[in-house]
Backbone as XML, in Angstrom:
<?xml version="1.0"?>
<chain id="A" units="angstrom">
  <residue number="1" name="MET">
    <atom name="N" x="93.573" y="103.503" z="107.187"/>
    <atom name="CA" x="94.433" y="103.336" z="106.057"/>
    <atom name="C" x="95.480" y="102.373" z="106.485"/>
  </residue>
  <residue number="2" name="LYS">
    <atom name="N" x="96.020" y="101.441" z="105.719"/>
    <atom name="CA" x="97.092" y="100.342" z="106.258"/>
    <atom name="C" x="98.089" y="100.353" z="104.809"/>
  </residue>
  <residue number="3" name="VAL">
    <atom name="N" x="99.102" y="99.835" z="105.209"/>
    <atom name="CA" x="100.136" y="99.536" z="103.776"/>
    <atom name="C" x="99.627" y="98.282" z="103.186"/>
  </residue>
  <residue number="4" name="GLY">
    <atom name="N" x="99.456" y="98.472" z="101.881"/>
    <atom name="CA" x="98.812" y="97.506" z="100.873"/>
    <atom name="C" x="97.639" y="97.991" z="100.206"/>
  </residue>
  <residue number="5" name="ASP">
    <atom name="N" x="97.135" y="99.256" z="100.952"/>
    <atom name="CA" x="95.707" y="99.661" z="100.359"/>
    <atom name="C" x="95.858" y="100.373" z="99.029"/>
  </residue>
  <residue number="6" name="LEU">
    <atom name="N" x="95.051" y="100.137" z="98.062"/>
    <atom name="CA" x="94.926" y="100.977" z="96.809"/>
    <atom name="C" x="94.061" y="102.346" z="97.059"/>
  </residue>
  <residue number="7" name="VAL">
    <atom name="N" x="94.845" y="103.428" z="96.845"/>
    <atom name="CA" x="94.123" y="104.744" z="96.794"/>
    <atom name="C" x="94.317" y="105.600" z="95.580"/>
  </residue>
  <residue number="8" name="LYS">
    <atom name="N" x="93.527" y="106.647" z="95.525"/>
    <atom name="CA" x="93.464" y="107.743" z="94.544"/>
    <atom name="C" x="93.894" y="108.868" z="95.114"/>
  </residue>
  <residue number="9" name="ILE">
    <atom name="N" x="94.537" y="109.920" z="94.414"/>
    <atom name="CA" x="95.175" y="111.076" z="94.860"/>
    <atom name="C" x="94.303" y="112.041" z="94.245"/>
  </residue>
  <residue number="10" name="TYR">
    <atom name="N" x="93.555" y="112.918" z="95.027"/>
    <atom name="CA" x="92.571" y="114.162" z="94.907"/>
    <atom name="C" x="93.699" y="115.216" z="94.305"/>
  </residue>
  <residue number="11" name="GLY">
    <atom name="N" x="93.374" y="115.950" z="93.285"/>
    <atom name="CA" x="93.676" y="116.764" z="92.284"/>
    <atom name="C" x="94.626" y="116.242" z="91.402"/>
  </residue>
  <residue number="12" name="THR">
    <atom name="N" x="94.620" y="115.493" z="90.928"/>
    <atom name="CA" x="95.405" y="114.966" z="89.872"/>
    <atom name="C" x="94.605" y="114.755" z="88.566"/>
  </residue>
  <residue number="13" name="VAL">
    <atom name="N" x="94.863" y="115.225" z="87.351"/>
    <atom name="CA" x="94.079" y="115.063" z="86.179"/>
    <atom name="C" x="95.250" y="114.228" z="85.049"/>
  </residue>
  <residue number="14" name="PRO">
    <atom name="N" x="94.686" y="113.216" z="84.602"/>
    <atom name="CA" x="93.849" y="112.059" z="85.092"/>
    <atom name="C" x="94.214" y="111.474" z="86.188"/>
  </residue>
  <residue number="15" name="SER">
    <atom name="N" x="93.072" y="111.044" z="86.985"/>
    <atom name="CA" x="93.373" y="110.484" z="88.738"/>
    <atom name="C" x="94.689" y="109.528" z="88.803"/>
  </residue>
  <residue number="16" name="LEU">
    <atom name="N" x="95.172" y="110.001" z="89.525"/>
    <atom name="CA" x="96.493" y="109.037" z="89.757"/>
    <atom name="C" x="96.503" y="107.898" z="90.655"/>
  </residue>
  <residue number="17" name="VAL">
    <atom name="N" x="96.357" y="106.737" z="90.597"/>
    <atom name="CA" x="96.438" y="105.723" z="91.808"/>
    <atom name="C" x="97.623" y="105.014" z="92.074"/>
  </residue>
  <residue number="18" name="GLY">
    <atom name="N" x="97.530" y="104.687" z="93.262"/>
    <atom name="CA" x="98.882" y="103.986" z="93.860"/>
    <atom name="C" x="98.898" y="103.195" z="94.921"/>
  </residue>
  <residue number="19" name="VAL">
    <atom name="N" x="99.385" y="102.513" z="95.409"/>
    <atom name="CA" x="99.467" y="101.497" z="96.586"/>
    <atom name="C" x="100.322" y="102.121" z="97.763"/>
  </residue>
  <residue number="20" name="VAL">
    <atom name="N" x="100.052" y="102.006" z="99.096"/>
    <atom name="CA" x="100.485" y="102.743" z="100.543"/>
    <atom name="C" x="101.694" y="101.581" z="100.384"/>
  </residue>
  <residue number="21" name="THR">
    <atom name="N" x="102.845" y="102.357" z="100.777"/>
    <atom name="CA" x="103.753" y="101.679" z="101.124"/>
    <atom name="C" x="104.386" y="101.826" z="102.472"/>
  </residue>
  <residue number="22" name="GLY">
    <atom name="N" x="103.957" y="102.820" z="103.372"/>
    <atom name="CA" x="104.534" y="103.193" z="104.603"/>
    <atom name="C" x="103.777" y="104.541" z="105.048"/>
  </residue>
  <residue number="23" name="ILE">
    <atom name="N" x="103.538" y="104.606" z="106.267"/>
    <atom name="CA" x="102.909" y="105.802" z="106.997"/>
    <atom name="C" x="103.601" y="106.446" z="108.141"/>
  </residue>
  <residue number="24" name="GLY">
    <atom name="N" x="103.514" y="107.630" z="107.890"/>
    <atom name="CA" x="104.652" y="108.681" z="108.649"/>
    <atom name="C" x="105.685" y="109.185" z="107.790"/>
  </residue>
  <residue number="25" name="MET">
    <atom name="N" x="106.315" y="110.220" z="108.944"/>
    <atom name="CA" x="107.200" y="110.487" z="108.125"/>
    <atom name="C" x="108.531" y="110.087" z="107.526"/>
  </residue>
  <residue number="26" name="ASN">
    <atom name="N" x="109.100" y="109.060" z="108.101"/>
    <atom name="CA" x="109.809" y="107.844" z="107.596"/>
    <atom name="C" x="109.230" y="106.816" z="107.094"/>
  </residue>
  <residue number="27" name="GLY">
    <atom name="N" x="108.032" y="106.368" z="106.950"/>
    <atom name="CA" x="107.404" y="105.387" z="106.448"/>
    <atom name="C" x="107.361" y="104.209" z="107.440"/>
  </residue>
  <residue number="28" name="ASN">
    <atom name="N" x="107.720" y="104.343" z="108.902"/>
    <atom name="CA" x="107.768" y="103.420" z="109.825"/>
    <atom name="C" x="106.490" y="102.688" z="110.255"/>
  </residue>
  <residue number="29" name="PHE">
    <atom name="N" x="105.550" y="103.230" z="109.838"/>
    <atom name="CA" x="104.044" y="102.837" z="110.593"/>
    <atom name="C" x="103.108" y="101.978" z="109.610"/>
  </residue>
  <residue number="30" name="LYS">
    <atom name="N" x="102.836" y="100.965" z="109.933"/>
    <atom name="CA" x="101.805" y="100.113" z="109.221"/>
    <atom name="C" x="100.513" y="100.370" z="109.145"/>
  </residue>
  <residue number="31" name="SER">
    <atom name="N" x="100.065" y="101.159" z="109.999"/>
    <atom name="CA" x="98.630" y="101.749" z="109.633"/>
    <atom name="C" x="98.278" y="103.083" z="110.238"/>
  </residue>
  <residue number="32" name="SER">
    <atom name="N" x="97.229" y="103.598" z="109.868"/>
    <atom name="CA" x="97.014" y="105.099" z="110.211"/>
    <atom name="C" x="96.305" y="104.945" z="111.962"/>
  </residue>
  <residue number="33" name="GLU">
    <atom name="N" x="96.071" y="104.043" z="112.334"/>
    <atom name="CA" x="95.872" y="104.148" z="113.768"/>
    <atom name="C" x="96.987" y="104.194" z="114.643"/>
  </residue>
  <residue number="34" name="GLU">
    <atom name="N" x="98.141" y="103.570" z="114.270"/>
    <atom name="CA" x="99.386" y="103.951" z="115.260"/>
    <atom name="C" x="99.704" y="104.998" z="115.177"/>
  </residue>
  <residue number="35" name="VAL">
    <atom name="N" x="99.130" y="106.137" z="114.383"/>
    <atom name="CA" x="99.808" y="107.605" z="114.030"/>
    <atom name="C" x="98.945" y="108.680" z="114.804"/>
  </residue>
  <residue number="36" name="ASN">
    <atom name="N" x="97.604" y="108.139" z="114.418"/>
    <atom name="CA" x="96.462" y="109.031" z="114.502"/>
    <atom name="C" x="95.878" y="109.695" z="115.870"/>
  </residue>
  <residue number="37" name="SER">
    <atom name="N" x="96.594" y="108.999" z="116.956"/>
    <atom name="CA" x="96.579" y="109.540" z="118.377"/>
    <atom name="C" x="96.962" y="111.013" z="118.525"/>
  </residue>
  <residue number="38" name="TRP">
    <atom name="N" x="98.552" y="110.738" z="117.733"/>
    <atom name="CA" x="99.154" y="112.429" z="117.886"/>
    <atom name="C" x="99.248" y="112.852" z="116.361"/>
  </residue>
  <residue number="39" name="ASN">
    <atom name="N" x="98.848" y="112.323" z="115.204"/>
    <atom name="CA" x="99.178" y="113.321" z="114.037"/>
    <atom name="C" x="97.703" y="112.801" z="113.330"/>
  </residue>
  <residue number="40" name="PRO">
    <atom name="N" x="96.686" y="113.635" z="113.183"/>
    <atom name="CA" x="95.423" y="113.150" z="112.445"/>
    <atom name="C" x="95.555" y="113.334" z="111.354"/>
  </residue>
  <residue number="41" name="ASN">
    <atom name="N" x="96.813" y="114.089" z="110.494"/>
    <atom name="CA" x="97.013" y="113.921" z="108.966"/>
    <atom name="C" x="98.295" y="113.357" z="108.519"/>
  </residue>
  <residue number="42" name="PRO">
    <atom name="N" x="98.646" y="112.207" z="108.706"/>
    <atom name="CA" x="99.920" y="111.878" z="108.955"/>
    <atom name="C" x="100.489" y="111.817" z="107.037"/>
  </residue>
  <residue number="43" name="ASP">
    <atom name="N" x="101.810" y="111.681" z="107.083"/>
    <atom name="CA" x="102.557" y="111.536" z="105.697"/>
    <atom name="C" x="102.220" y="109.988" z="105.229"/>
  </residue>
  <residue number="44" name="VAL">
    <atom name="N" x="101.721" y="109.974" z="104.013"/>
    <atom name="CA" x="101.701" y="108.621" z="103.490"/>
    <atom name="C" x="102.606" y="108.207" z="102.232"/>
  </residue>
  <residue number="45" name="HIS">
    <atom name="N" x="103.303" y="107.221" z="101.987"/>
    <atom name="CA" x="104.368" y="107.042" z="101.151"/>
    <atom name="C" x="103.343" y="106.047" z="100.153"/>
  </residue>
  <residue number="46" name="LEU">
    <atom name="N" x="103.727" y="106.480" z="98.656"/>
    <atom name="CA" x="103.109" y="105.526" z="97.715"/>
    <atom name="C" x="103.790" y="105.312" z="96.815"/>
  </residue>
  <residue number="47" name="VAL">
    <atom name="N" x="103.554" y="104.354" z="95.807"/>
    <atom name="CA" x="104.215" y="103.839" z="94.810"/>
    <atom name="C" x="103.114" y="103.894" z="93.544"/>
  </residue>
  <residue number="48" name="THR">
    <atom name="N" x="103.328" y="104.657" z="92.545"/>
    <atom name="CA" x="102.391" y="104.881" z="91.231"/>
    <atom name="C" x="103.185" y="104.502" z="89.844"/>
  </residue>
  <residue number="49" name="LYS">
    <atom name="N" x="102.200" y="104.353" z="88.876"/>
    <atom name="CA" x="103.018" y="104.173" z="87.648"/>
    <atom name="C" x="104.220" y="105.138" z="87.551"/>
  </residue>
  <residue number="50" name="HIS">
    <atom name="N" x="103.961" y="106.096" z="88.076"/>
    <atom name="CA" x="105.206" y="107.260" z="87.701"/>
    <atom name="C" x="106.124" y="107.231" z="88.724"/>
  </residue>
  <residue number="51" name="GLY">
    <atom name="N" x="106.358" y="106.375" z="89.646"/>
    <atom name="CA" x="107.274" y="106.427" z="90.432"/>
    <atom name="C" x="106.685" y="106.702" z="91.940"/>
  </residue>
  <residue number="52" name="LYS">
    <atom name="N" x="107.558" y="107.015" z="93.047"/>
    <atom name="CA" x="107.503" y="107.018" z="94.013"/>
    <atom name="C" x="106.752" y="108.438" z="94.584"/>
  </residue>
  <residue number="53" name="ARG">
    <atom name="N" x="105.674" y="108.795" z="95.505"/>
    <atom name="CA" x="105.194" y="109.995" z="96.201"/>
    <atom name="C" x="104.855" y="110.095" z="97.381"/>
  </residue>
  <residue number="54" name="LEU">
    <atom name="N" x="105.166" y="111.339" z="98.035"/>
    <atom name="CA" x="104.807" y="111.317" z="99.382"/>
    <atom name="C" x="103.475" y="112.284" z="99.436"/>
  </residue>
  <residue number="55" name="CYS">
    <atom name="N" x="102.249" y="112.094" z="99.994"/>
    <atom name="CA" x="101.080" y="112.586" z="100.155"/>
    <atom name="C" x="100.843" y="112.785" z="101.510"/>
  </residue>
  <residue number="56" name="ARG">
    <atom name="N" x="99.773" y="113.498" z="101.820"/>
    <atom name="CA" x="99.015" y="113.731" z="103.181"/>
    <atom name="C" x="97.899" y="112.810" z="103.106"/>
  </residue>
  <residue number="57" name="MET">
    <atom name="N" x="97.451" y="112.224" z="104.133"/>
    <atom name="CA" x="96.434" y="111.160" z="104.228"/>
    <atom name="C" x="95.027" y="111.862" z="103.803"/>
  </residue>
  <residue number="58" name="LEU">
    <atom name="N" x="94.663" y="113.273" z="104.249"/>
    <atom name="CA" x="93.515" y="113.639" z="103.836"/>
    <atom name="C" x="93.262" y="114.033" z="102.630"/>
  </residue>
  <residue number="59" name="THR">
    <atom name="N" x="94.293" y="113.865" z="101.472"/>
    <atom name="CA" x="94.449" y="114.260" z="100.006"/>
    <atom name="C" x="94.113" y="112.750" z="99.314"/>
  </residue>
  <residue number="60" name="LEU">
    <atom name="N" x="93.963" y="112.014" z="100.124"/>
    <atom name="CA" x="93.887" y="110.313" z="99.338"/>
    <atom name="C" x="92.299" y="109.950" z="99.492"/>
  </residue>
  <residue number="61" name="GLU">
    <atom name="N" x="91.834" y="109.038" z="98.469"/>
    <atom name="CA" x="90.654" y="108.316" z="98.787"/>
    <atom name="C" x="90.958" y="106.984" z="98.856"/>
  </residue>
  <residue number="62" name="LEU">
    <atom name="N" x="90.369" y="106.281" z="99.609"/>
    <atom name="CA" x="90.674" y="104.455" z="99.585"/>
    <atom name="C" x="89.646" y="103.972" z="98.639"/>
  </residue>
  <residue number="63" name="LEU">
    <atom name="N" x="90.510" y="103.457" z="97.680"/>
    <atom name="CA" x="89.633" y="102.605" z="96.463"/>
    <atom name="C" x="89.403" y="100.964" z="97.067"/>
  </residue>
  <residue number="64" name="ASN">
    <atom name="N" x="90.465" y="100.707" z="97.783"/>
    <atom name="CA" x="90.510" y="99.134" z="98.014"/>
    <atom name="C" x="91.457" y="98.836" z="99.155"/>
  </residue>
  <residue number="65" name="GLU">
    <atom name="N" x="90.849" y="98.207" z="100.323"/>
    <atom name="CA" x="91.524" y="97.910" z="101.428"/>
    <atom name="C" x="92.164" y="96.485" z="101.310"/>
  </residue>
  <residue number="66" name="CYS">
    <atom name="N" x="93.695" y="96.397" z="101.726"/>
    <atom name="CA" x="94.287" y="95.081" z="102.054"/>
    <atom name="C" x="93.439" y="94.358" z="102.801"/>
  </residue>
  <residue number="67" name="ARG">
    <atom name="N" x="93.910" y="92.902" z="102.717"/>
    <atom name="CA" x="93.278" y="92.176" z="103.597"/>
    <atom name="C" x="94.152" y="91.991" z="105.128"/>
  </residue>
</chain>
């Protein structure tokens, strides 16, 4: 998962879709590969139509990867 990816959040009805803006507690990382060596389930910062959200990576489904 990288910054700019389109993701769907599990457990929201109707399903909530957002764009990844940062990875890690402070949003300092640009991809999950940078964090996975020491944290297999990092925080992911998202922007949705309802505003900003903070989710765990395992609660997200990747819909579309950025290039």
